[in-house]
C-alpha positions, 0 to 999 in steps of 0.5 A: 498513481497520481503524482504531484510535482514540486517546484524548486525554490529559487533561493538557496539558504546557507546552512549554519548546521551540518545538514544531511540527506540529498534528493539525488535520484536512486535507481528504480531497480528494486527490488501463478471426464464425466463417466459414460452411460451406455444404453442397449438398443432393443432389436424389434421382432418381426410382427405377424402378418395380421398384427399391425406394427405399433409405434414405440414411444421413447421416454427418458429414464431420468430427469437431468439436474441443471441447477447447482446444489450450492452456491459458489463461495467466491462469485466475483473475480479477484479484480472485483475485491481488489478494486473494492479494497483500494476504494475503501482504503483510500476513503479511510485515508490509506494511500493506494495510488490509482484505484483500478483493481490492480494491487501494485507496490503502492497498494501493498504499502497501504495494506501494510499500514492497514495491517499495522494499524489493525494489530495484524502482522506487518508485511507488504504481502498481497491481498487475501480474501479474508483481508478483503472482507475485513477492509471492505466491511471497515467503517473507520480507521482504528484509534491509535494506541500510541501517543501523539507524534510521528512514526516512521515504519521502514517495513511499510515505507509509510509515515503516521502522524498522530494528532489528538489521539487520531491518525491525522495522516498516513503518507508514503515515505522513503528512508535511507538506502543501503549504506545510508540507512536511517537509524531505528531510534526515537528523537524529538524535533529540535529544529524546523526549517521552512521552505527550501534549502540546499544540502551541505553534502550534495550539490543541487540537492534541495530539502523542503520544510525540514523537521530535524529530529536526530542530532547526528552529524550530519543531522537527520530530518523529515523533508520534502524533495525536489520532485515527488518521484524521488519518494520511492516505494523502497529505501532510497535516501541518504539517511533522511526521511523523504516525504511527499509534497504537499503532505510534508508542508501540512505535517510541518505546520502541525508539528511543534518543536519537541514532537516525538519522531520514532523510526522502526522496522526493517525493509525486506528486499525481495 
């Protein structure tokens, strides 16, 4: 997976509201005989003295069949389908990480988002052959059935930004870790804080391009982190929603005050 590393902003902005969430790194630990045919050997009889011996000619009793009676259903190896699926998902805007024929945890996040946007049961399970055909034959992302806004799916750990009735972005996120769970609620962006500022709760924890959408104490926001490695494929934040940079910068620019932000779903720890 390609990773982008952000730079820590030089200036620390003094907050005049309670600001939550930190970029303190969370633990990386998360969470298969043909039958025999026997032929008798004839015993030649002794020829008469005056009769010449004939030379026997051996002929096969049946012509062997060398061609299969029908073609196999799946002529390709699983890696072939996995690679084609990764390439198509990436082309359609679903983040998969490295397209290398190996469906990793990041690839399962993309599959989870694919299932949701196509009206299938939402899960982070692996790839089935039927789903592989469905993805490979797709020509475009489906049209959203929800209004414009930002939607945070905790099951998939992905964020959808819908603008003008289209999926503008689908990106990886990391919601609140156990004990710091991001609440399943719908709010509206009430404050935008451009650039970097330090958390009022955690020393040396910086937030970038923050979009505050819940007026809890402390406030809950979408924000970029000091480094993209803090955006885990599982819940790892302190209640806020961590978003990859520079995606959060583009989301910030396309999100006016009053935009709806909805958080839903549940992450299933394995």
